DOFI-128786 format. One record per residue: residue number from 1; z, x negated, y of N, C-alpha, C in turn. Coordinates in steps of 0.05 Angstrom, whole numbers. Atoms other than C-alpha are relative to their C-alpha. Last residue first. Example, Ala and Ser with C-alpha at 12.3 -4.5 7.8 and 13.67 -1.06 7.14 Angstrom:
% residues 2
i|npz|npx|npy|capz|capx|capy|cpz|cpx|cpy
2|-1|16|-24|143|-273|-21|14|15|22
1|0|-18|-24|156|-246|-90|0|-18|24
//
This chain:
% residues 320
i|npz|npx|npy|capz|capx|capy|cpz|cpx|cpy
320|16|-24|-7|-281|-139|-1165|-29|-6|-4
319|7|-15|24|-243|-192|-1204|-19|23|6
318|18|17|15|-241|-242|-1146|-10|14|-26
317|26|0|-14|-211|-188|-1102|-21|-16|-16
316|13|-26|5|-154|-177|-1152|-28|1|13
315|9|-1|29|-138|-251|-1152|-14|26|-6
314|24|17|2|-138|-252|-1075|-10|0|-29
313|22|-14|-13|-89|-193|-1074|-26|-16|-3
312|10|-21|18|-43|-226|-1124|-24|14|11
311|12|14|23|-37|-289|-1081|-12|20|-19
310|26|10|-9|-26|-245|-1019|-14|-14|-23
309|18|-23|-4|30|-206|-1053|-28|-10|7
308|7|-10|26|63|-270|-1078|-20|23|1
307|18|20|12|59|-300|-1008|-8|9|-28
306|26|-1|-14|89|-237|-977|-20|-18|-13
305|14|-24|8|144|-232|-1029|-27|2|12
304|8|3|28|164|-304|-1017|-16|24|-10
303|23|19|0|163|-292|-942|-10|-5|-28
302|23|-15|-8|208|-231|-953|-25|-18|1
301|7|-18|23|259|-271|-992|-25|15|6
300|12|16|21|259|-325|-938|-9|17|-23
299|26|9|-9|271|-274|-883|-15|-16|-22
298|17|-23|2|328|-242|-921|-29|-7|8
297|4|-5|29|361|-310|-929|-19|23|-5
296|21|19|10|349|-325|-855|-5|5|-29
295|-9|28|1|389|-263|-833|-23|-17|-12
294|-28|2|-8|383|-189|-814|10|-29|-1
293|-17|-3|23|307|-190|-813|29|-7|8
292|-24|17|-1|264|-178|-752|18|6|-23
291|-25|-13|-3|195|-149|-766|23|-20|2
290|-21|19|-4|122|-167|-764|26|15|6
289|-6|7|-28|80|-111|-791|20|-22|1
288|-21|-15|-13|57|-113|-863|2|-7|29
287|-21|-4|19|5|-140|-912|22|18|12
286|-27|0|-12|-58|-133|-871|21|6|-21
285|-16|-24|7|-123|-153|-905|28|-2|13
284|11|-16|22|-180|-202|-894|15|26|-4
283|-20|-20|9|-169|-239|-828|-13|19|-20
282|11|-27|2|-213|-300|-819|20|18|-13
281|-16|-18|18|-181|-364|-794|-12|27|1
280|5|-28|-7|-225|-419|-764|15|17|-21
279|2|-18|22|-202|-492|-763|-8|28|10
278|10|-26|-10|-208|-551|-717|-5|18|-24
277|26|-10|9|-166|-608|-745|-7|26|13
276|22|8|-18|-111|-640|-704|-27|9|-8
275|-7|0|-28|-61|-636|-761|-23|-10|17
274|23|-11|-15|-96|-624|-828|7|2|30
273|-6|1|-29|-52|-666|-873|-24|9|16
272|16|19|-16|-56|-647|-946|8|2|29
271|-18|20|-11|-31|-600|-999|-18|-20|14
270|11|21|-17|-65|-535|-1019|22|-19|9
269|12|22|16|-54|-484|-1073|-13|-21|16
268|-6|-1|29|-44|-426|-1025|-13|-23|-14
267|22|2|19|-45|-443|-951|9|0|-29
266|-9|14|24|11|-418|-906|-23|0|-20
265|13|-5|26|-21|-400|-840|12|-17|-22
264|-9|19|21|16|-393|-774|-13|8|-26
263|13|-5|26|-15|-360|-712|9|-22|-19
262|12|23|12|31|-360|-652|-12|8|-26
261|7|1|28|52|-303|-607|-13|-26|-8
260|28|-9|4|83|-316|-539|-7|-3|-30
259|5|-21|-20|157|-319|-522|-28|11|-3
258|26|-1|-13|178|-356|-585|-2|22|21
257|5|24|-16|244|-380|-613|-26|0|15
256|-3|-6|-29|275|-316|-640|-6|-24|18
255|-8|26|-10|285|-340|-712|4|1|31
254|-25|7|13|284|-268|-736|11|-27|10
253|-24|-13|-11|234|-247|-683|26|-7|-14
252|-22|8|18|181|-299|-703|26|12|10
251|-19|16|-16|136|-287|-641|24|-8|-17
250|-22|-13|-14|74|-261|-677|19|-20|13
249|6|0|-28|15|-273|-722|22|14|15
248|-16|-16|-17|34|-291|-793|-9|-3|29
247|-3|7|-28|-15|-316|-844|19|20|14
246|-15|-22|-12|-19|-319|-919|7|-8|28
245|-27|4|-11|-73|-364|-946|13|26|9
244|-14|-26|-3|-138|-374|-983|28|-6|11
243|-25|-3|15|-177|-438|-971|12|27|5
242|-15|-25|-6|-249|-449|-949|24|2|-19
241|-14|-10|24|-285|-516|-944|17|24|8
240|18|-15|18|-339|-530|-892|14|8|-26
239|19|19|11|-294|-582|-857|-18|12|-22
238|-3|26|-12|-240|-529|-849|-20|-20|-13
237|23|18|4|-244|-455|-862|4|-26|15
236|1|21|-21|-180|-414|-869|-23|-19|-7
235|13|25|10|-182|-349|-908|-1|-19|24
234|21|13|-16|-132|-295|-893|-14|-21|-16
233|15|17|18|-83|-245|-924|-24|-11|16
232|27|-6|9|-43|-219|-866|-8|-19|-23
231|5|18|22|27|-213|-837|-26|8|-13
230|-10|-7|26|36|-180|-769|-5|-22|-20
229|-25|14|7|3|-179|-701|8|9|-28
228|-14|-10|23|-68|-161|-678|26|-16|-3
227|-4|-29|-1|-108|-166|-613|14|12|-24
226|15|-12|21|-96|-242|-609|5|30|0
225|-15|-20|14|-70|-264|-541|-18|13|-21
224|16|-20|14|-100|-329|-516|18|19|-15
223|0|-25|-16|-57|-366|-466|-14|23|-14
222|-3|5|-28|-40|-421|-516|1|26|16
221|18|-19|-14|-62|-395|-584|0|-5|30
220|-11|-7|-26|-33|-456|-620|-20|18|15
219|23|0|-18|-57|-455|-692|11|10|27
218|-5|-15|-25|3|-475|-735|-25|-3|18
217|18|11|-20|-14|-495|-807|3|17|25
216|22|-15|-11|46|-474|-847|-17|-17|18
215|15|14|-22|97|-505|-893|-24|16|9
214|28|-11|0|137|-453|-933|-15|-14|23
213|13|4|26|205|-482|-955|-29|10|-1
212|-6|-23|17|246|-454|-897|-12|-3|-28
211|-29|0|5|247|-522|-863|8|23|-18
210|-6|22|19|171|-526|-872|30|0|-6
209|9|-7|26|162|-458|-839|7|-21|-21
208|-17|-21|10|205|-476|-779|-8|7|-29
207|-5|5|28|170|-542|-768|18|21|-13
206|-29|6|3|177|-533|-693|8|-5|-29
205|-18|-21|-10|102|-538|-686|29|-9|-2
204|-27|3|9|52|-595|-692|17|22|12
203|-18|16|-17|-18|-570|-679|27|-3|-14
202|-26|0|13|-77|-545|-720|18|-19|15
201|-9|24|13|-135|-535|-673|28|3|-12
200|-18|17|-16|-166|-468|-658|8|-25|-16
199|6|29|2|-213|-413|-680|19|-16|17
198|-13|15|-22|-191|-341|-693|-6|-30|-5
197|-14|24|6|-236|-297|-736|12|-12|25
196|-18|8|-22|-265|-228|-738|15|-25|-9
195|-29|-5|4|-321|-226|-790|16|-8|25
194|-12|22|15|-393|-223|-764|30|5|-3
193|23|14|12|-440|-173|-732|9|-24|-15
192|4|27|-12|-383|-153|-686|-25|-13|-9
191|5|-3|-28|-388|-79|-703|-5|-26|14
190|25|-15|-3|-395|-89|-778|-8|3|29
189|22|19|6|-341|-143|-777|-27|13|4
188|1|19|-22|-293|-95|-742|-23|-19|-4
187|13|-14|-22|-310|-42|-794|-3|-18|24
186|29|-3|7|-295|-90|-851|-15|14|22
185|14|25|-5|-230|-111|-817|-30|2|-7
184|25|-7|12|-202|-40|-811|-19|-24|5
183|5|17|23|-132|-64|-798|-25|7|-15
182|-3|-17|23|-118|-5|-751|-5|-15|-26
181|-27|-10|0|-106|-54|-695|6|17|-24
180|-17|22|7|-171|-89|-714|29|9|-1
179|3|6|29|-211|-25|-714|19|-21|-9
178|-12|-22|15|-183|-6|-646|-2|-4|-30
177|-29|4|-1|-199|-75|-618|14|22|-16
176|-6|22|18|-271|-66|-643|30|-5|0
175|1|-10|28|-277|2|-610|7|-21|-20
174|-22|-19|4|-253|-27|-544|0|11|-28
173|-23|17|6|-302|-86|-548|25|18|-5
172|-14|10|-24|-357|-34|-553|23|-18|-8
171|-16|24|5|-408|-9|-603|11|-10|26
170|7|23|-16|-430|62|-587|18|-24|-7
169|-21|5|-20|-421|111|-644|-7|-26|14
168|2|-19|-22|-477|143|-685|23|-3|21
167|-10|-26|10|-458|104|-747|3|20|22
166|-4|3|29|-468|40|-708|13|25|-10
165|-16|-18|16|-498|47|-639|2|-8|-29
164|6|4|29|-523|-5|-590|20|17|-15
163|-24|0|17|-528|10|-516|-8|-2|-29
162|-1|-19|22|-586|-12|-472|27|0|-14
161|-11|11|25|-578|-46|-404|1|22|-22
160|-25|-12|10|-621|-16|-350|7|-12|-27
159|4|-13|26|-672|-64|-321|27|11|-9
158|-25|-7|12|-675|-86|-248|-5|17|-25
157|1|-25|15|-733|-124|-217|27|5|-14
156|-10|3|27|-730|-176|-162|1|27|-14
155|18|10|20|-772|-183|-99|14|-8|-26
154|-4|28|4|-720|-177|-45|-15|-12|-24
153|1|15|-26|-735|-109|-14|-1|-30|-5
152|26|-6|-12|-753|-74|-80|-3|-15|26
151|21|14|14|-695|-109|-114|-27|5|12
150|1|27|-9|-646|-85|-61|-22|-16|-13
149|10|-1|-28|-664|-13|-75|-2|-28|11
148|29|-7|1|-656|-24|-151|-12|-1|28
147|15|23|10|-590|-60|-140|-30|5|-1
146|0|19|-22|-564|-3|-97|-15|-25|-8
145|20|-8|-20|-585|46|-151|-2|-19|23
144|26|5|11|-546|8|-205|-22|7|21
143|6|-13|26|-482|7|-164|-29|-6|-8
142|25|9|12|-448|-27|-105|-4|13|-27
141|23|-15|-10|-397|15|-68|-26|-9|-13
140|16|-10|23|-340|-11|-110|-23|17|9
139|-5|-29|0|-299|-20|-46|-15|15|-22
138|-28|-5|-5|-292|-95|-55|7|30|1
137|-7|-1|-28|-362|-99|-85|29|8|3
136|-8|26|-11|-386|-82|-155|5|3|30
135|-8|-3|-28|-399|-24|-201|10|-27|10
134|-11|24|-12|-438|-25|-267|6|5|29
133|-26|-6|-10|-447|45|-296|14|-24|13
132|3|-19|-21|-522|38|-305|26|9|12
131|-7|-28|9|-510|-25|-344|-2|19|24
130|-26|-8|-7|-547|-88|-320|5|29|-10
129|-6|-21|21|-607|-129|-336|29|7|4
128|-28|-6|5|-632|-166|-273|3|22|-21
127|-2|-23|18|-699|-199|-262|29|3|-7
126|25|-14|-3|-719|-248|-207|-1|25|-18
125|6|-21|19|-650|-278|-198|-26|14|7
124|29|-3|0|-650|-343|-158|-9|22|-20
123|9|2|28|-577|-354|-177|-30|5|-3
122|-14|20|15|-548|-369|-109|-11|-5|-27
121|2|27|-13|-597|-335|-62|14|-22|-16
120|27|7|-10|-611|-271|-101|-2|-29|8
119|20|-3|21|-549|-261|-144|-27|-10|9
118|-5|21|20|-502|-289|-92|-21|1|-22
117|10|25|-12|-535|-246|-38|5|-23|-20
116|29|0|4|-523|-185|-83|-12|-26|11
115|3|5|28|-448|-202|-83|-30|-1|-7
114|-5|29|5|-448|-208|-8|-4|-7|-29
113|22|16|-10|-481|-140|-1|3|-30|-5
112|22|-4|19|-429|-108|-47|-25|-16|9
111|14|-26|-4|-374|-137|-4|-23|1|-21
110|28|2|-8|-333|-195|-32|-11|28|4
109|4|-11|-27|-258|-181|-33|-28|-3|10
108|-7|-29|-1|-249|-188|-109|-6|12|27
107|22|-14|12|-286|-255|-107|5|30|1
106|25|5|-16|-237|-284|-57|-23|16|-12
105|0|-17|-24|-176|-251|-89|-26|-3|16
104|-24|2|-16|-193|-282|-156|-2|18|24
103|-6|-26|-12|-243|-275|-212|27|-2|13
102|-29|-6|1|-265|-347|-223|5|27|14
101|-14|-3|-26|-339|-346|-235|29|6|-4
100|-27|-10|3|-372|-372|-298|14|0|27
99|-14|3|-26|-448|-378|-294|28|12|-4
98|-23|-18|-3|-478|-389|-363|13|-6|26
97|-20|5|-21|-549|-418|-366|23|20|-2
96|4|25|-15|-603|-426|-419|24|-7|18
95|-2|-5|-29|-584|-374|-471|-2|-27|14
94|23|10|-15|-608|-392|-541|-1|6|29
93|19|-23|-4|-560|-348|-581|-24|-9|16
92|13|-6|25|-524|-410|-608|-21|22|3
91|17|23|6|-509|-431|-537|-16|5|-25
90|22|-1|-19|-482|-362|-519|-20|-22|-6
89|17|-22|9|-439|-365|-582|-24|4|18
88|14|10|24|-412|-433|-562|-19|21|-11
87|21|18|-10|-395|-406|-493|-16|-11|-23
86|20|-17|-13|-357|-347|-524|-24|-18|9
85|17|-11|22|-320|-395|-571|-22|18|12
84|14|22|14|-294|-436|-512|-19|11|-21
83|23|8|-16|-278|-373|-472|-16|-22|-14
82|-6|19|-21|-233|-348|-528|-26|-7|16
81|12|27|2|-254|-286|-566|9|-17|23
80|11|4|27|-230|-216|-581|-9|-28|-5
79|28|9|4|-186|-216|-520|-7|0|-29
78|3|27|11|-122|-175|-516|-29|-7|-4
77|5|2|29|-127|-113|-472|-2|-29|-9
76|28|-1|6|-96|-121|-402|-4|-2|-30
75|6|-27|11|-22|-105|-396|-30|3|-7
74|-7|-1|28|-6|-179|-387|-6|27|-14
73|-18|21|9|-44|-180|-321|5|2|-30
72|-22|-10|16|-74|-112|-303|19|-21|-12
71|-13|-24|-10|-121|-126|-246|25|9|-15
70|-8|4|-28|-139|-198|-260|15|24|10
69|-24|18|0|-137|-188|-335|9|-5|28
68|-23|-16|9|-184|-128|-330|26|-16|0
67|-10|-19|-20|-232|-170|-288|24|16|-8
66|17|-24|1|-236|-225|-341|12|20|20
65|-6|-18|23|-200|-288|-318|-19|24|0
64|-25|10|10|-249|-320|-315|21|0|23
63|-22|5|-19|-314|-283|-303|25|-10|-15
62|-25|-10|11|-383|-280|-336|23|-8|20
61|-23|4|-18|-454|-287|-309|25|13|-13
60|-22|-20|3|-508|-297|-361|22|-6|19
59|-26|7|-11|-574|-333|-347|20|23|-4
58|-18|-21|6|-642|-336|-382|28|-8|9
57|-22|10|16|-690|-383|-347|19|24|-5
56|-26|5|-13|-754|-351|-323|19|-13|-19
55|-2|29|-5|-828|-352|-344|25|-7|15
54|4|5|-29|-835|-276|-336|1|-30|7
53|23|-14|-10|-845|-257|-409|-7|-8|28
52|24|12|12|-798|-311|-434|-25|13|12
51|4|27|-11|-743|-288|-387|-25|-13|-9
50|8|-4|-28|-751|-215|-406|-5|-27|13
49|27|-10|0|-749|-233|-480|-11|4|28
48|18|23|7|-688|-277|-470|-29|9|0
47|1|19|-22|-652|-221|-433|-19|-23|-6
46|17|-12|-21|-670|-168|-485|-3|-20|23
45|27|1|10|-642|-214|-539|-20|12|20
44|9|28|-2|-579|-224|-498|-29|-4|-10
43|5|6|-28|-572|-149|-490|-10|-29|4
42|25|-14|-7|-580|-138|-565|-7|-6|29
41|22|16|11|-527|-192|-577|-27|13|5
40|5|23|-17|-479|-156|-530|-24|-16|-10
39|11|-10|-25|-486|-92|-570|-7|-22|20
38|29|-7|5|-477|-129|-635|-13|11|25
37|5|-17|23|-412|-162|-610|-30|8|-1
36|29|2|3|-405|-221|-562|-8|16|-25
35|7|-3|28|-329|-216|-573|-29|-5|-6
34|-23|7|17|-315|-203|-500|-8|5|-29
33|10|9|26|-382|-203|-464|22|-8|-19
32|-21|15|12|-347|-197|-396|-9|-12|-27
31|-20|-15|15|-409|-176|-358|21|-18|-11
30|-27|4|-10|-471|-195|-318|19|16|-18
29|-16|-23|7|-544|-205|-338|29|-7|7
28|-29|0|-1|-595|-250|-305|12|25|-11
27|-5|-28|9|-668|-269|-312|30|1|-6
26|-14|-9|24|-672|-333|-272|-4|30|-6
25|-1|-30|0|-713|-372|-222|11|9|-27
24|22|-11|15|-695|-446|-222|3|31|-1
23|27|8|-10|-654|-486|-173|-23|9|-17
22|18|-18|15|-590|-477|-214|-29|-8|7
21|11|15|23|-550|-539|-190|-19|18|-16
20|24|16|-9|-542|-509|-120|-11|-15|-24
19|25|-15|5|-497|-456|-153|-25|-17|7
18|18|17|17|-440|-506|-157|-27|14|-5
17|9|24|-15|-402|-476|-98|-17|-19|-16
16|22|-5|-19|-400|-408|-131|-11|-25|13
15|-5|-4|-28|-357|-431|-188|-25|2|17
14|-26|-11|-6|-367|-462|-257|2|2|30
13|-5|4|-28|-439|-473|-280|26|14|7
12|-23|-16|-9|-450|-483|-354|6|-7|29
11|-11|11|-25|-518|-507|-380|22|19|10
10|-9|-20|-20|-530|-489|-452|12|-15|24
9|-16|11|-21|-570|-534|-499|6|22|21
8|1|-13|-26|-596|-510|-566|18|-13|20
7|25|5|-14|-610|-554|-626|-4|14|26
6|22|-10|17|-555|-525|-669|-27|-2|15
5|-8|-8|27|-504|-538|-613|-24|12|-14
4|23|-1|19|-509|-572|-546|10|7|-27
3|-7|3|28|-461|-563|-488|-24|4|-17
2|18|-10|20|-476|-578|-415|14|-2|-28
1|-11|3|27|-435|-588|-352|-20|13|-20
//
């Protein structure tokens, strides 16, 4: 499978049994790359430089589900980015190959030696960029030193992954989630290298907002859990146009009809049909936490207040 974007082509390999499609020596890095933040981007640049210097293809190995999701299930941290958006970012970054392995019992039970064999014999790795705290194998016996020793025997080199600091603090997916939870969207954007946004298609919902007098664009998150909940001032981008809006991320506790969060955006000063359109929603400011109201009338009153507050906030921002 391949995707092409902005003149770049990314080859995507799903599963160990499709490794025979590689057939080219690679410079490889391994990780979750959740959010593809500034630290990840530095690693990708190092990877491309190493590949170019050695005449190799640049390759990234990721996992689905992510290891934390496999071990912790619903208790795992919410993702910063969907797989689809992550692959697009890799493509935009000029990476040649992404190897996506299913993290399941079979992969979990691989020995460290078997995992190294995958790297050498399956992915033709000649250069590996990895964190010095990377552990692998069913008993976690594999580490940076083991890879270095194996490299000397199997003719591949190992490079330590660099960290990226902002304001003397290491950039990480965890630090970005913390910034989002605290509604520090400027800080999150600074660490990500771009604003935090959710991308998805507008779908038909239960028409709850329309019935209450506030039609919304529903972005179905499916299995994706956004790392924030509540009511927000947002911008929604569609077909290169940007609209202001008030958004709710949550389970609609007053109505009580959802088990998983949904993203709903009420656009200000907009009328039109955007069902089926791919949109991106950028979070600007948090209005309040999601809460359960005593009745529908109270809910409607609060939605009116939220929309008026968001409208006023955007006006104030335009005057700054």
